[in-house]
N, CA, C and O atoms as CSV, one atom per row, in Angstrom:
chain,resi,resn,atom,element,x,y,z
A,1,MET,N,N,44.643,91.346,95.065
A,1,MET,CA,C,43.727,91.246,93.942
A,1,MET,C,C,42.414,91.908,94.315
A,1,MET,O,O,41.941,91.786,95.445
A,2,ALA,N,N,41.843,92.597,93.371
A,2,ALA,CA,C,40.531,93.220,93.590
A,2,ALA,C,C,39.466,92.134,93.618
A,2,ALA,O,O,39.572,91.119,92.930
A,3,ALA,N,N,38.463,92.361,94.405
A,3,ALA,CA,C,37.371,91.394,94.501
A,3,ALA,C,C,36.615,91.344,93.178
A,3,ALA,O,O,36.464,92.350,92.485
A,4,ARG,N,N,36.141,90.135,92.847
A,4,ARG,CA,C,35.341,89.982,91.629
A,4,ARG,C,C,33.949,90.536,91.858
A,4,ARG,O,O,33.457,90.577,92.985
A,5,LYS,N,N,33.322,90.962,90.767
A,5,LYS,CA,C,31.951,91.445,90.844
A,5,LYS,C,C,31.026,90.303,91.244
A,5,LYS,O,O,31.309,89.138,90.966
A,6,ALA,N,N,29.938,90.641,91.887
A,6,ALA,CA,C,28.969,89.625,92.320
A,6,ALA,C,C,28.503,88.819,91.112
A,6,ALA,O,O,28.161,89.378,90.070
A,7,GLY,N,N,28.497,87.508,91.267
A,7,GLY,CA,C,28.042,86.622,90.201
A,7,GLY,C,C,29.093,86.314,89.146
A,7,GLY,O,O,28.868,85.475,88.274
A,8,GLU,N,N,30.223,86.976,89.215
A,8,GLU,CA,C,31.292,86.749,88.237
A,8,GLU,C,C,32.139,85.565,88.687
A,8,GLU,O,O,32.672,85.559,89.797
A,9,LYS,N,N,32.259,84.572,87.827
A,9,LYS,CA,C,33.005,83.367,88.177
A,9,LYS,C,C,34.246,83.247,87.316
A,9,LYS,O,O,34.278,83.675,86.162
A,10,ARG,N,N,35.242,82.665,87.900
A,10,ARG,CA,C,36.473,82.387,87.169
A,10,ARG,C,C,36.284,81.129,86.338
A,10,ARG,O,O,35.595,80.191,86.739
A,11,LYS,N,N,36.917,81.135,85.168
A,11,LYS,CA,C,36.926,79.968,84.300
A,11,LYS,C,C,38.365,79.506,84.170
A,11,LYS,O,O,39.293,80.313,84.230
A,12,GLN,N,N,38.546,78.210,83.991
A,12,GLN,CA,C,39.895,77.706,83.784
A,12,GLN,C,C,40.374,78.117,82.401
A,12,GLN,O,O,39.634,78.043,81.420
A,13,ARG,N,N,41.615,78.548,82.345
A,13,ARG,CA,C,42.261,78.911,81.091
A,13,ARG,C,C,43.555,78.113,81.008
A,13,ARG,O,O,44.013,77.548,82.001
A,14,TRP,N,N,44.130,78.074,79.832
A,14,TRP,CA,C,45.371,77.350,79.650
A,14,TRP,C,C,46.460,78.341,79.336
A,14,TRP,O,O,46.301,79.199,78.467
A,15,VAL,N,N,47.575,78.225,80.047
A,15,VAL,CA,C,48.733,79.079,79.811
A,15,VAL,C,C,49.927,78.168,79.582
A,15,VAL,O,O,50.224,77.301,80.403
A,16,GLY,N,N,50.600,78.367,78.476
A,16,GLY,CA,C,51.801,77.591,78.196
A,16,GLY,C,C,53.011,78.265,78.830
A,16,GLY,O,O,53.205,79.471,78.676
A,17,ALA,N,N,53.821,77.493,79.537
A,17,ALA,CA,C,55.022,78.026,80.170
A,17,ALA,C,C,56.049,76.914,80.287
A,17,ALA,O,O,55.704,75.748,80.480
A,18,THR,N,N,57.311,77.289,80.167
A,18,THR,CA,C,58.367,76.302,80.401
A,18,THR,C,C,58.414,76.019,81.900
A,18,THR,O,O,57.819,76.744,82.698
A,19,ASP,N,N,59.123,74.965,82.270
A,19,ASP,CA,C,59.271,74.658,83.694
A,19,ASP,C,C,59.960,75.814,84.418
A,19,ASP,O,O,59.583,76.164,85.536
A,20,ALA,N,N,60.968,76.402,83.779
A,20,ALA,CA,C,61.679,77.522,84.399
A,20,ALA,C,C,60.758,78.730,84.567
A,20,ALA,O,O,60.774,79.385,85.610
A,21,GLU,N,N,59.959,79.024,83.545
A,21,GLU,CA,C,59.018,80.148,83.640
A,21,GLU,C,C,57.982,79.907,84.729
A,21,GLU,O,O,57.654,80.814,85.494
A,22,TRP,N,N,57.463,78.672,84.797
A,22,TRP,CA,C,56.439,78.369,85.806
A,22,TRP,C,C,57.026,78.430,87.211
A,22,TRP,O,O,56.359,78.850,88.156
A,23,SER,N,N,58.285,78.007,87.338
A,23,SER,CA,C,58.964,78.087,88.625
A,23,SER,C,C,59.094,79.543,89.062
A,23,SER,O,O,58.868,79.873,90.226
A,24,GLU,N,N,59.461,80.409,88.120
A,24,GLU,CA,C,59.590,81.833,88.430
A,24,GLU,C,C,58.233,82.428,88.821
A,24,GLU,O,O,58.150,83.228,89.752
A,25,ILE,N,N,57.182,82.038,88.114
A,25,ILE,CA,C,55.831,82.501,88.435
A,25,ILE,C,C,55.440,82.026,89.824
A,25,ILE,O,O,54.904,82.797,90.621
A,26,SER,N,N,55.707,80.760,90.113
A,26,SER,CA,C,55.363,80.201,91.423
A,26,SER,C,C,56.092,80.906,92.557
A,26,SER,O,O,55.507,81.186,93.603
A,27,GLU,N,N,57.376,81.193,92.346
A,27,GLU,CA,C,58.152,81.906,93.364
A,27,GLU,C,C,57.610,83.311,93.586
A,27,GLU,O,O,57.491,83.765,94.724
A,28,GLY,N,N,57.284,83.994,92.500
A,28,GLY,CA,C,56.716,85.337,92.608
A,28,GLY,C,C,55.370,85.324,93.307
A,28,GLY,O,O,55.082,86.192,94.131
A,29,ALA,N,N,54.543,84.335,92.977
A,29,ALA,CA,C,53.225,84.217,93.603
A,29,ALA,C,C,53.355,83.953,95.091
A,29,ALA,O,O,52.650,84.553,95.903
A,30,GLN,N,N,54.256,83.057,95.440
A,30,GLN,CA,C,54.460,82.735,96.856
A,30,GLN,C,C,54.959,83.962,97.616
A,30,GLN,O,O,54.485,84.238,98.719
A,31,ALA,N,N,55.892,84.689,97.050
A,31,ALA,CA,C,56.418,85.890,97.704
A,31,ALA,C,C,55.333,86.948,97.883
A,31,ALA,O,O,55.341,87.702,98.856
A,32,ALA,N,N,54.398,86.995,96.930
A,32,ALA,CA,C,53.316,87.985,96.995
A,32,ALA,C,C,52.122,87.488,97.801
A,32,ALA,O,O,51.174,88.235,98.042
A,33,GLY,N,N,52.171,86.227,98.215
A,33,GLY,CA,C,51.054,85.658,98.979
A,33,GLY,C,C,49.817,85.426,98.118
A,33,GLY,O,O,48.688,85.525,98.598
A,34,LEU,N,N,50.041,85.116,96.849
A,34,LEU,CA,C,48.933,84.909,95.919
A,34,LEU,C,C,49.005,83.517,95.303
A,34,LEU,O,O,50.045,82.859,95.335
A,35,SER,N,N,47.884,83.086,94.745
A,35,SER,CA,C,47.909,81.857,93.951
A,35,SER,C,C,48.624,82.177,92.640
A,35,SER,O,O,48.774,83.341,92.270
A,36,ASN,N,N,49.060,81.135,91.948
A,36,ASN,CA,C,49.713,81.363,90.657
A,36,ASN,C,C,48.776,82.123,89.717
A,36,ASN,O,O,49.206,83.043,89.022
A,37,SER,N,N,47.497,81.738,89.696
A,37,SER,CA,C,46.532,82.405,88.817
A,37,SER,C,C,46.395,83.882,89.156
A,37,SER,O,O,46.458,84.737,88.273
A,38,ASP,N,N,46.207,84.180,90.441
A,38,ASP,CA,C,46.060,85.577,90.853
A,38,ASP,C,C,47.321,86.374,90.543
A,38,ASP,O,O,47.249,87.541,90.158
A,39,TYR,N,N,48.473,85.738,90.712
A,39,TYR,CA,C,49.739,86.417,90.447
A,39,TYR,C,C,49.884,86.756,88.963
A,39,TYR,O,O,50.268,87.873,88.614
A,40,VAL,N,N,49.577,85.793,88.089
A,40,VAL,CA,C,49.672,86.031,86.646
A,40,VAL,C,C,48.718,87.147,86.243
A,40,VAL,O,O,49.097,88.039,85.483
A,41,ILE,N,N,47.487,87.109,86.743
A,41,ILE,CA,C,46.504,88.135,86.412
A,41,ILE,C,C,46.969,89.500,86.913
A,41,ILE,O,O,46.887,90.489,86.186
A,42,GLN,N,N,47.454,89.556,88.148
A,42,GLN,CA,C,47.919,90.824,88.709
A,42,GLN,C,C,49.077,91.384,87.891
A,42,GLN,O,O,49.099,92.578,87.589
A,43,CYS,N,N,50.037,90.539,87.529
A,43,CYS,CA,C,51.183,91.001,86.740
A,43,CYS,C,C,50.737,91.544,85.382
A,43,CYS,O,O,51.222,92.584,84.935
A,44,CYS,N,N,49.829,90.851,84.741
A,44,CYS,CA,C,49.345,91.295,83.425
A,44,CYS,C,C,48.594,92.615,83.540
A,44,CYS,O,O,48.815,93.524,82.739
A,45,LEU,N,N,47.718,92.730,84.520
A,45,LEU,CA,C,46.943,93.964,84.664
A,45,LEU,C,C,47.838,95.128,85.091
A,45,LEU,O,O,47.643,96.256,84.640
A,46,ASP,N,N,48.821,94.860,85.962
A,46,ASP,CA,C,49.756,95.910,86.368
A,46,ASP,C,C,50.574,96.391,85.169
A,46,ASP,O,O,50.797,97.591,85.007
A,47,ALA,N,N,51.018,95.452,84.329
A,47,ALA,CA,C,51.808,95.810,83.149
A,47,ALA,C,C,50.971,96.644,82.184
A,47,ALA,O,O,51.463,97.605,81.593
A,48,ARG,N,N,49.718,96.274,82.034
A,48,ARG,CA,C,48.838,97.038,81.136
A,48,ARG,C,C,48.652,98.453,81.663
A,48,ARG,O,O,48.694,99.413,80.894
A,49,ALA,N,N,48.446,98.588,82.973
A,49,ALA,CA,C,48.255,99.911,83.571
A,49,ALA,C,C,49.511,100.763,83.398
A,49,ALA,O,O,49.413,101.953,83.100
A,50,ARG,N,N,50.703,100.157,83.583
A,50,ARG,CA,C,51.951,100.900,83.396
A,50,ARG,C,C,52.111,101.328,81.950
A,50,ARG,O,O,52.536,102.450,81.675
A,51,ALA,N,N,51.772,100.438,81.021
A,51,ALA,CA,C,51.900,100.765,79.604
A,51,ALA,C,C,50.958,101.904,79.232
A,51,ALA,O,O,51.338,102.809,78.489
A,52,GLU,N,N,49.751,101.863,79.739
A,52,GLU,CA,C,48.788,102.925,79.447
A,52,GLU,C,C,49.235,104.247,80.059
A,52,GLU,O,O,49.010,105.308,79.476
A,53,ALA,N,N,49.863,104.193,81.225
A,53,ALA,CA,C,50.288,105.408,81.912
A,53,ALA,C,C,51.484,106.056,81.221
A,53,ALA,O,O,51.669,107.270,81.305
A,54,THR,N,N,52.288,105.258,80.546
A,54,THR,CA,C,53.498,105.803,79.928
A,54,THR,C,C,53.406,105.862,78.411
A,54,THR,O,O,54.364,106.277,77.759
A,55,ASP,N,N,52.291,105.463,77.838
A,55,ASP,CA,C,52.152,105.443,76.388
A,55,ASP,C,C,52.090,106.867,75.855
A,55,ASP,O,O,51.157,107.611,76.157
A,56,ILE,N,N,53.088,107.243,75.061
A,56,ILE,CA,C,53.079,108.582,74.482
A,56,ILE,C,C,52.767,108.515,72.988
A,56,ILE,O,O,52.889,109.510,72.273
A,57,GLY,N,N,52.368,107.340,72.531
A,57,GLY,CA,C,51.916,107.202,71.166
A,57,GLY,C,C,52.995,107.057,70.117
A,57,GLY,O,O,52.686,107.100,68.927
A,58,LEU,N,N,54.230,106.892,70.498
A,58,LEU,CA,C,55.306,106.717,69.530
A,58,LEU,C,C,55.703,105.246,69.453
A,58,LEU,O,O,55.771,104.569,70.479
A,59,PRO,N,N,55.961,104.753,68.263
A,59,PRO,CA,C,56.441,103.374,68.157
A,59,PRO,C,C,57.778,103.243,68.880
A,59,PRO,O,O,58.573,104.183,68.875
A,60,PRO,N,N,58.040,102.093,69.502
A,60,PRO,CA,C,59.290,101.914,70.251
A,60,PRO,C,C,60.566,102.275,69.480
A,60,PRO,O,O,61.459,102.882,70.073
A,61,PRO,N,N,60.703,101.933,68.178
A,61,PRO,CA,C,61.942,102.320,67.487
A,61,PRO,C,C,62.115,103.840,67.387
A,61,PRO,O,O,63.234,104.343,67.490
A,62,VAL,N,N,61.027,104.563,67.190
A,62,VAL,CA,C,61.102,106.024,67.105
A,62,VAL,C,C,61.470,106.599,68.464
A,62,VAL,O,O,62.320,107.485,68.557
A,63,LEU,N,N,60.835,106.099,69.514
A,63,LEU,CA,C,61.130,106.559,70.864
A,63,LEU,C,C,62.587,106.259,71.219
A,63,LEU,O,O,63.265,107.089,71.824
A,64,HIS,N,N,63.063,105.082,70.845
A,64,HIS,CA,C,64.456,104.700,71.107
A,64,HIS,C,C,65.416,105.679,70.437
A,64,HIS,O,O,66.364,106.148,71.067
A,65,ARG,N,N,65.176,105.989,69.163
A,65,ARG,CA,C,66.058,106.918,68.446
A,65,ARG,C,C,66.021,108.311,69.064
A,65,ARG,O,O,67.052,108.976,69.166
A,66,ALA,N,N,64.833,108.752,69.476
A,66,ALA,CA,C,64.715,110.088,70.071
A,66,ALA,C,C,65.463,110.156,71.396
A,66,ALA,O,O,66.182,111.120,71.659
A,67,VAL,N,N,65.297,109.142,72.222
A,67,VAL,CA,C,65.987,109.121,73.511
A,67,VAL,C,C,67.488,109.034,73.298
A,67,VAL,O,O,68.252,109.717,73.979
A,68,ARG,N,N,67.917,108.204,72.364
A,68,ARG,CA,C,69.345,108.084,72.079
A,68,ARG,C,C,69.923,109.421,71.621
A,68,ARG,O,O,71.002,109.817,72.062
A,69,ALA,N,N,69.209,110.112,70.741
A,69,ALA,CA,C,69.691,111.408,70.246
A,69,ALA,C,C,69.812,112.411,71.382
A,69,ALA,O,O,70.797,113.145,71.458
A,70,VAL,N,N,68.832,112.451,72.257
A,70,VAL,CA,C,68.886,113.390,73.388
A,70,VAL,C,C,70.060,113.059,74.299
A,70,VAL,O,O,70.776,113.959,74.738
A,71,LEU,N,N,70.264,111.788,74.584
A,71,LEU,CA,C,71.367,111.398,75.468
A,71,LEU,C,C,72.727,111.688,74.835
A,71,LEU,O,O,73.662,112.082,75.532
A,72,ILE,N,N,72.844,111.496,73.522
A,72,ILE,CA,C,74.101,111.821,72.839
A,72,ILE,C,C,74.355,113.319,72.920
A,72,ILE,O,O,75.467,113.743,73.234
A,73,LEU,N,N,73.338,114.120,72.641
A,73,LEU,CA,C,73.495,115.575,72.724
A,73,LEU,C,C,73.850,116.007,74.141
A,73,LEU,O,O,74.673,116.901,74.339
A,74,GLU,N,N,73.228,115.371,75.119
A,74,GLU,CA,C,73.533,115.699,76.512
A,74,GLU,C,C,74.994,115.395,76.822
A,74,GLU,O,O,75.682,116.206,77.443
A,75,GLU,N,N,75.463,114.241,76.394
A,75,GLU,CA,C,76.852,113.862,76.666
A,75,GLU,C,C,77.828,114.796,75.950
A,75,GLU,O,O,78.838,115.196,76.529
A,76,LEU,N,N,77.538,115.143,74.709
A,76,LEU,CA,C,78.404,116.074,73.981
A,76,LEU,C,C,78.455,117.434,74.659
A,76,LEU,O,O,79.521,118.042,74.759
A,77,GLN,N,N,77.322,117.905,75.119
A,77,GLN,CA,C,77.284,119.198,75.808
A,77,GLN,C,C,78.044,119.124,77.133
A,77,GLN,O,O,78.762,120.057,77.493
A,78,ARG,N,N,77.888,118.022,77.851
A,78,ARG,CA,C,78.613,117.850,79.113
A,78,ARG,C,C,80.120,117.868,78.864
A,78,ARG,O,O,80.867,118.519,79.595
A,79,LEU,N,N,80.559,117.154,77.838
A,79,LEU,CA,C,81.985,117.125,77.522
A,79,LEU,C,C,82.503,118.498,77.105
A,79,LEU,O,O,83.618,118.880,77.460
A,80,ARG,N,N,81.695,119.234,76.354
A,80,ARG,CA,C,82.091,120.576,75.947
A,80,ARG,C,C,82.313,121.458,77.172
A,80,ARG,O,O,83.300,122.190,77.248
A,81,HIS,N,N,81.390,121.386,78.129
A,81,HIS,CA,C,81.533,122.170,79.354
A,81,HIS,C,C,82.713,121.678,80.186
A,81,HIS,O,O,83.440,122.482,80.771
A,82,GLU,N,N,82.904,120.373,80.239
A,82,GLU,CA,C,84.014,119.804,81.005
A,82,GLU,C,C,85.348,120.275,80.428
A,82,GLU,O,O,86.267,120.626,81.169
A,83,ASN,N,N,85.441,120.278,79.120
A,83,ASN,CA,C,86.676,120.723,78.464
A,83,ASN,C,C,86.928,122.219,78.636
A,83,ASN,O,O,88.055,122.680,78.460
A,84,ALA,N,N,85.902,122.967,78.973
A,84,ALA,CA,C,86.047,124.409,79.176
A,84,ALA,C,C,86.590,124.726,80.569
A,84,ALA,O,O,86.843,125.889,80.881
A,85,GLY,N,N,86.767,123.719,81.397
A,85,GLY,CA,C,87.314,123.928,82.743
A,85,GLY,C,C,86.227,124.094,83.786
A,85,GLY,O,O,85.070,123.744,83.556
A,86,GLU,N,N,86.609,124.631,84.933
A,86,GLU,CA,C,85.669,124.755,86.055
A,86,GLU,C,C,84.483,125.638,85.706
A,86,GLU,O,O,83.368,125.387,86.165
A,87,THR,N,N,84.707,126.658,84.909
A,87,THR,CA,C,83.593,127.512,84.497
A,87,THR,C,C,82.568,126.678,83.745
A,87,THR,O,O,81.362,126.840,83.933
A,88,GLY,N,N,83.060,125.777,82.885
A,88,GLY,CA,C,82.174,124.896,82.138
A,88,GLY,C,C,81.350,124.011,83.049
A,88,GLY,O,O,80.158,123.809,82.817
A,89,GLU,N,N,81.985,123.481,84.089
A,89,GLU,CA,C,81.261,122.615,85.041
A,89,GLU,C,C,80.176,123.404,85.752
A,89,GLU,O,O,79.068,122.906,85.951
A,90,ALA,N,N,80.492,124.638,86.136
A,90,ALA,CA,C,79.490,125.473,86.800
A,90,ALA,C,C,78.328,125.758,85.860
A,90,ALA,O,O,77.168,125.734,86.272
A,91,VAL,N,N,78.643,126.027,84.596
A,91,VAL,CA,C,77.598,126.273,83.601
A,91,VAL,C,C,76.760,125.016,83.415
A,91,VAL,O,O,75.536,125.084,83.307
A,92,TRP,N,N,77.427,123.878,83.378
A,92,TRP,CA,C,76.722,122.603,83.210
A,92,TRP,C,C,75.741,122.376,84.357
A,92,TRP,O,O,74.583,122.037,84.118
A,93,ARG,N,N,76.180,122.556,85.576
A,93,ARG,CA,C,75.303,122.355,86.741
A,93,ARG,C,C,74.133,123.349,86.727
A,93,ARG,O,O,73.008,122.996,87.080
A,94,LYS,N,N,74.407,124.582,86.320
A,94,LYS,CA,C,73.353,125.591,86.221
A,94,LYS,C,C,72.324,125.181,85.159
A,94,LYS,O,O,71.120,125.336,85.363
A,95,SER,N,N,72.804,124.659,84.031
A,95,SER,CA,C,71.907,124.192,82.967
A,95,SER,C,C,71.030,123.051,83.456
A,95,SER,O,O,69.831,123.015,83.178
A,96,ILE,N,N,71.632,122.117,84.188
A,96,ILE,CA,C,70.872,120.988,84.732
A,96,ILE,C,C,69.785,121.503,85.662
A,96,ILE,O,O,68.646,121.042,85.589
A,97,ALA,N,N,70.109,122.438,86.525
A,97,ALA,CA,C,69.131,122.986,87.467
A,97,ALA,C,C,67.969,123.646,86.726
A,97,ALA,O,O,66.811,123.484,87.113
A,98,LYS,N,N,68.277,124.388,85.664
A,98,LYS,CA,C,67.221,125.044,84.887
A,98,LYS,C,C,66.308,124.011,84.224
A,98,LYS,O,O,65.085,124.154,84.241
A,99,VAL,N,N,66.900,122.985,83.649
A,99,VAL,CA,C,66.113,121.952,82.982
A,99,VAL,C,C,65.245,121.205,83.993
A,99,VAL,O,O,64.070,120.949,83.732
A,100,GLU,N,N,65.817,120.858,85.140
A,100,GLU,CA,C,65.046,120.158,86.173
A,100,GLU,C,C,63.873,121.013,86.653
A,100,GLU,O,O,62.779,120.495,86.878
A,101,ALA,N,N,64.093,122.306,86.808
A,101,ALA,CA,C,63.010,123.206,87.219
A,101,ALA,C,C,61.917,123.241,86.145
A,101,ALA,O,O,60.729,123.251,86.468
A,102,TRP,N,N,62.312,123.261,84.888
A,102,TRP,CA,C,61.325,123.262,83.809
A,102,TRP,C,C,60.514,121.972,83.817
A,102,TRP,O,O,59.290,122.001,83.689
A,103,ILE,N,N,61.205,120.831,83.970
A,103,ILE,CA,C,60.516,119.537,84.000
A,103,ILE,C,C,59.552,119.478,85.186
A,103,ILE,O,O,58.415,119.032,85.034
A,104,ALA,N,N,59.986,119.915,86.340
A,104,ALA,CA,C,59.118,119.911,87.533
A,104,ALA,C,C,57.885,120.773,87.304
A,104,ALA,O,O,56.794,120.430,87.760
A,105,GLY,N,N,58.048,121.883,86.604
A,105,GLY,CA,C,56.922,122.769,86.334
A,105,GLY,C,C,55.937,122.206,85.337
A,105,GLY,O,O,54.767,122.589,85.348
A,106,GLU,N,N,56.375,121.311,84.480
A,106,GLU,CA,C,55.498,120.720,83.473
A,106,GLU,C,C,54.537,119.701,84.070
A,106,GLU,O,O,53.462,119.473,83.515
A,107,GLY,N,N,54.900,119.086,85.187
A,107,GLY,CA,C,54.047,118.091,85.821
A,107,GLY,C,C,53.880,116.852,84.959
A,107,GLY,O,O,53.634,116.953,83.757
A,108,GLY,N,N,54.012,115.688,85.570
A,108,GLY,CA,C,53.823,114.441,84.861
A,108,GLY,C,C,54.996,114.003,84.001
A,108,GLY,O,O,54.940,112.943,83.377
A,109,LEU,N,N,56.053,114.795,83.958
A,109,LEU,CA,C,57.226,114.401,83.173
A,109,LEU,C,C,58.298,113.742,84.036
A,109,LEU,O,O,59.310,113.276,83.513
A,110,GLY,N,N,58.091,113.698,85.331
A,110,GLY,CA,C,59.037,112.990,86.177
A,110,GLY,C,C,59.813,113.862,87.045
A,110,GLY,O,O,60.650,113.384,87.811
């Protein structure tokens, strides 16, 4: 956990959790060497940072449909190459290499 600013004090807050949820939080906190409070805060802030880092501005249903469409097209293309025989497989691998090179060149896409 990052140190608090000088003069900044923690206040008690109330968090509702089932016994099972609190047990999971306690186990995670213990494994991380943190208090339950510090663990909850760290998890929330880490999740926010991840969301901000990956937010591309599309609503989840739109993003889901776009990813699904790309994966379906990828699978159809793979099957088309597979059905074409060994030449198709070689073409498929070459296509993958070209796409990976393009993604690497774009930076930040993974």
